[in-house]
Structure formats: C-alpha cells, structure tokens
C-alpha positions in Angstrom: -66.1 35.3 -66.3 -64.4 32.9 -64.0 -61.2 31.3 -65.1 -61.5 27.7 -66.2 -59.9 25.4 -63.7 -59.2 21.7 -63.2 -62.1 19.4 -62.4 -62.9 18.7 -58.8 -60.5 16.3 -57.2 -57.8 17.1 -59.8 -54.7 19.2 -59.2 -53.1 21.4 -61.8 -49.9 20.1 -63.1 -46.9 21.7 -61.4 -48.7 22.4 -58.1 -46.8 19.7 -56.1 -43.4 20.9 -57.4 -44.2 24.5 -56.5 -45.4 23.5 -53.0 -42.2 21.5 -52.4 -40.1 24.4 -53.6 -41.9 26.8 -51.3 -41.6 24.4 -48.3 -37.9 24.0 -49.0 -37.1 27.7 -49.4 -39.3 28.9 -46.6 -37.3 30.0 -43.5 -37.6 28.0 -40.4 -40.0 29.5 -38.0 -39.1 29.8 -34.2 -40.2 26.8 -32.1 -42.6 27.4 -29.3 -41.7 26.1 -25.8 -43.4 22.7 -26.1 -41.7 22.0 -29.5 -38.3 23.1 -28.2 -38.5 20.8 -25.1 -39.6 17.8 -27.3 -36.7 18.3 -29.7 -34.1 18.7 -26.9 -35.3 15.4 -25.3 -35.0 13.5 -28.5 -31.4 14.8 -29.0 -30.4 13.8 -25.5 -31.7 10.3 -26.0 -29.7 9.9 -29.3 -26.5 11.2 -27.5 -26.9 8.7 -24.6 -27.5 5.8 -27.0 -24.3 6.7 -29.0 -22.2 7.0 -25.8 -23.6 3.6 -24.5 -22.3 1.9 -27.6 -18.8 3.1 -27.0 -18.5 2.3 -23.3 -15.8 -0.3 -22.3 -16.7 -3.7 -21.0 -17.2 -3.7 -17.2 -14.1 -4.3 -15.2 -13.4 -7.8 -13.8 -14.1 -8.2 -10.1 -11.0 -8.1 -7.8 -11.0 -11.9 -7.3 -11.3 -12.7 -11.0 -8.0 -14.4 -12.2 -8.3 -12.8 -15.6 -7.8 -9.4 -14.0 -4.6 -10.4 -12.3 -2.0 -10.4 -15.1 1.1 -9.5 -13.1 2.2 -9.1 -9.5 5.3 -7.2 -8.4 7.6 -9.6 -6.7 4.7 -12.1 -6.7 3.4 -14.8 -8.9 5.6 -15.9 -11.8 5.1 -13.5 -14.8 5.9 -16.4 -17.1 2.5 -18.0 -16.5 2.0 -19.4 -13.0 -1.7 -20.1 -13.6 -2.6 -23.6 -12.8 0.9 -24.4 -11.5 1.8 -25.1 -7.9 3.5 -22.1 -6.4 5.9 -21.9 -3.5 6.7 -18.9 -1.2 10.4 -18.0 -1.4 12.4 -15.4 0.5 15.1 -14.3 -1.9 18.0 -12.5 -0.1 20.5 -10.4 -2.0 22.7 -7.5 -0.9 21.0 -7.5 2.5 17.6 -7.0 0.9 14.8 -9.6 1.2 12.3 -10.1 -1.6 9.1 -12.2 -0.9 8.3 -14.1 -4.1 5.8 -16.8 -5.3 7.4 -19.1 -7.8 6.3 -22.3 -9.6 7.6 -25.3 -7.8 8.3 -27.1 -11.1 10.5 -24.3 -12.5 14.2 -24.9 -12.9 17.1 -23.2 -11.3 17.8 -21.4 -14.6 14.2 -20.0 -14.6 14.7 -18.9 -11.0 17.8 -16.9 -12.0 15.7 -15.1 -14.7 13.2 -14.2 -12.0 16.0 -12.9 -9.7 17.3 -10.9 -12.6 13.9 -9.2 -13.0 13.8 -8.4 -9.3 17.4 -7.3 -8.6 18.8 -6.5 -12.0 21.6 -9.0 -11.4 22.5 -10.9 -14.6 22.0 -14.6 -14.4 25.6 -15.3 -15.4 26.8 -13.4 -12.3 24.4 -15.0 -9.8 25.4 -17.6 -7.3 22.0 -18.9 -6.1 22.2 -21.1 -3.0 19.7 -23.3 -1.1 21.6 -26.0 0.8 24.4 -25.6 -1.7 24.4 -24.2 -5.2 21.0 -24.5 -6.9 21.5 -26.6 -10.2 20.2 -24.8 -13.3 18.8 -27.9 -14.8 16.8 -29.2 -11.9 13.4 -28.0 -10.6 12.8 -26.6 -7.2 10.7 -29.7 -6.5 13.6 -32.0 -7.3 15.9 -30.2 -4.8 13.1 -30.3 -2.2 12.6 -26.5 -1.8 9.9 -26.0 0.8 7.5 -23.1 1.2 9.1 -20.2 3.1 12.6 -21.3 2.1 15.4 -18.7 2.1 17.2 -18.4 -1.2 20.6 -16.8 -0.8 21.9 -14.9 -3.9 25.6 -13.8 -4.1 26.9 -11.9 -7.1 28.0 -8.5 -8.4 26.6 -6.3 -11.1 28.6 -5.6 -14.2 29.7 -2.3 -12.8 31.0 -3.9 -9.7 33.0 -6.4 -11.8 34.5 -3.7 -13.9 35.5 -1.9 -10.7 37.6 -4.8 -9.5 41.3 -3.9 -9.4 43.1 -5.4 -12.5 46.3 -5.9 -10.5 44.5 -8.5 -8.4 43.4 -10.5 -11.4 46.9 -10.2 -13.0 48.5 -11.5 -9.7 46.1 -14.5 -9.7 46.9 -15.3 -13.3 50.7 -15.1 -12.7 50.3 -17.3 -9.6 48.4 -19.9 -11.7 51.0 -19.8 -14.5 53.8 -20.3 -12.0 52.0 -23.1 -10.3 51.7 -25.0 -13.6 55.5 -24.9 -14.1 56.2 -26.6 -10.8 56.2 -30.3 -10.0 53.0 -31.8 -8.8 52.0 -30.4 -5.4 51.7 -33.7 -3.8 55.4 -34.4 -4.5 56.6 -31.2 -2.8 58.3 -31.7 0.5 56.0 -29.4 2.5 53.0 -31.5 1.5 54.6 -35.0 1.6 55.1 -34.8 5.4 51.3 -34.5 5.7 50.3 -37.0 3.0 52.8 -39.6 4.2 50.6 -39.9 7.3 48.1 -41.7 5.1 44.4 -41.3 4.6 42.6 -40.4 7.8 40.4 -43.2 9.1 37.4 -40.9 9.7 37.7 -39.1 6.3 34.4 -38.8 4.4 33.8 -41.4 1.6 34.7 -40.3 -1.9 33.0 -41.0 -5.3 35.5 -40.9 -8.1 34.3 -39.4 -11.3 31.2 -37.8 -9.7 30.2 -34.3 -9.0 27.8 -33.6 -6.1 26.4 -30.6 -4.3 27.8 -29.7 -0.9 26.4 -31.9 1.9 24.2 -30.4 4.5 26.8 -31.4 7.2 30.4 -30.0 7.6 33.1 -31.7 5.5 35.2 -33.4 8.2 38.0 -35.9 8.8 40.6 -34.0 6.8 44.1 -32.7 7.7 45.5 -29.2 7.6 49.1 -28.2 6.9 50.3 -29.0 10.4 48.7 -32.4 10.3 45.9 -31.6 12.6 42.3 -32.5 11.9 40.2 -29.8 10.2 36.6 -29.5 9.1 34.9 -27.1 6.6 31.5 -25.6 7.2 29.8 -23.5 4.5 27.5 -21.0 6.1 25.6 -20.0 3.0 23.1 -17.8 4.8 26.0 -15.7 6.1 28.2 -16.1 3.0 31.0 -17.4 5.1 33.4 -20.4 5.2 34.2 -21.7 8.7 37.5 -23.5 9.0 37.4 -25.4 12.3 40.2 -27.1 14.2 40.5 -28.5 17.7 41.9 -25.2 18.9 39.6 -22.6 17.2 37.2 -21.8 14.3 38.1 -19.2 11.6 35.0 -17.5 10.1 36.0 -16.2 6.7 33.8 -14.1 4.4 33.7 -15.9 1.1 34.4 -12.6 -0.7 37.8 -12.3 1.1 39.0 -15.6 -0.4 41.1 -14.7 -3.5 41.4 -18.1 -5.1 40.9 -21.9 -4.6 43.4 -24.4 -6.0 43.3 -28.1 -5.9 45.1 -31.2 -7.2 44.4 -34.9 -7.0 46.6 -36.9 -4.6 48.8 -39.4 -6.5 47.7 -42.9 -5.8 44.4 -41.6 -4.3 42.9 -39.7 -7.2 39.5 -39.9 -5.6 40.8 -37.3 -3.0 42.3 -33.9 -3.5 44.5 -31.5 -1.6 43.0 -28.0 -1.7 44.2 -24.5 -0.7 42.2 -21.3 0.0 44.2 -18.2 -0.8 43.5 -15.7 2.0 46.0 -13.0 0.9 48.0 -11.8 -2.1 50.6 -14.5 -2.3 51.0 -18.3 -2.0 52.3 -17.8 1.6 48.6 -17.1 2.5 47.4 -20.5 1.2 45.4 -22.5 3.8 45.9 -26.1 2.9 43.4 -28.9 3.4 44.2 -32.5 2.6 42.0 -35.5 1.7 39.0 -33.5 0.3 36.6 -36.0 -1.4 36.7 -35.4 -5.2 33.0 -35.2 -5.7 32.8 -32.0 -3.7 35.8 -30.2 -5.3 33.8 -28.3 -8.0 31.0 -27.5 -5.6 33.5 -26.0 -3.1 35.1 -23.8 -5.8 31.7 -22.7 -7.2 30.4 -21.8 -3.7 33.4 -19.9 -2.6 34.3 -18.1 -5.9 31.1 -18.1 -7.8 30.8 -19.2 -11.5 30.8 -15.6 -12.7 34.5 -15.0 -11.8 37.0 -15.2 -14.6 39.8 -17.2 -13.1 
C-alpha cells in the first residue's frame, strides 16, 4: 500500500530546510569552460572599477599656474602670483643668480631671498644698487629696472669667525686712543688744511639728513696735502677710487680697515674723514669737507653693517 503523502501542490514540512542544507553542504562542482570565462570577466571588471575609484586627479597642464608652486632662483616663493615681477641679476662671490622678484617687495624681503639663494645671513649682507639698498623701501621706490644688477657683499659666519682677532683688537685700541685726544679738527696737522676754508666747488650739504650715495663722484674736497680729491664708489667692482689731479688709487673695499670721521667745528654740516689703509694711524688717508648727509652711507658702503666696529 502506497505511503500517504501530502496533497498535490503541498510540500511536506521540513523539505525546504533539508534542501537548503544539502545545497550548502554540497561540494562545489568544477566549472566548465564557458562558466570559467564568464566568472573571470566579471572579476576583472570589479577590479578595474575599484582601481578607477583610487586613481589620483589628472595632472595640471604645464601652463597652469596652479601647478607652478615654486621655481628655483625664479619667482618669489612668498607669493608672487598677481604681483608685478622684475628680472634681477644678483651677484655675490663672483657668482651670478638670475631671479624674478616682486617689484613692490622691500629691501628687507630681498635680503631674505638672497639668503635662500646664497646662504648668506641678511644681517651680514651689504646689498647695493646705486648705493646701499634701504631695507624699508620697495624696489619700485628706488627705481629698480628689469635686468638690474644687484651687488651683494658680505661674509658667512664661518668667514667672520676666521677673521684674525688681533686686527679687531688693534682697531678697538685705536678707537679708544682716538677718543682720548683733542678734537681732530684742532690738531695742527689738520688745521693747516681746514684753515684754507671751505672749497668753493664743494658739494652742498644737508645738516641732520642721511642720504644714499649719489650716482656721481663726491668731489670738491681736500686731501691731507690740500689738493683737490674726489671719491668714486665702484659698487659693481667693490672698489673705492680716490682720485686726485695726479692719479687715481683703486682700492678694494675689503682692504680698508676702518673709516673714522668728525664734524668740522663751525661747519658741522661737513666732516673730515679718514680711510685706514694699513694697521696704524699712519696709514690714514684724510679727506676734508665731506657733506654730512653722506657720512653714514660711506661707512656702510665701505665697511658693511655686519662688521662689529
């Protein structure tokens, strides 16, 4: 007798569960060729899609400003975008650096740029363009033109430390001895020149003012023998030319040990000034009737602000 079963269309309880258990526990059968190719293609598409989501953004085209974040010895790293740039030739230690720099940046900012190029600390830089470049004025204000040559004079810290200390001590001793003496303009050796009076062709003075060196030689002054003398500052060669009627001495500024000056009594808008060319006062080259507004500029140009005397 046949076993009683469920009515047609009805499944016995537990049949679904058993079927699922069998399907789960059954070992996977080998795929045929068509099935294998289909599965491999689907896996490759999933892999490509995953890689595409991780790909970086496309690179900026070469001319795109966003891609140009820095230029070696070129545009100002401090943000030259949108600012008018000027081409400069910065010359230091017989090496020339071509630089683009914002025209409205100050002399102080230019020193920072020079530091990044040469490694020369700003405090030890003497930056010259028609005289010393003021730190508080912009390149536009001092009329720097495109293609201008910027001369840089200065020594690294290691060079400064290598300077002979006896030289510094001798200069300090000479300065102390000088302070003990009577005013220079009263000493006999200077009176014979000063008593000649102020030269008629001496350059005008501006008392209480400080100015950059003029673009023309300082002329109309006397030397120790009473002859006419002129001073020419050849910044591009780092030289001081002392010219007389007889000849012109071309002195490297680095060879000048010191510069001393003192106002002339009764004519305080003019100074008498000496350039120390050797180790003692006997090597002083005296110049009389130097306009007072140029005294500091002369000292800074010859000695440099970084020196300690």
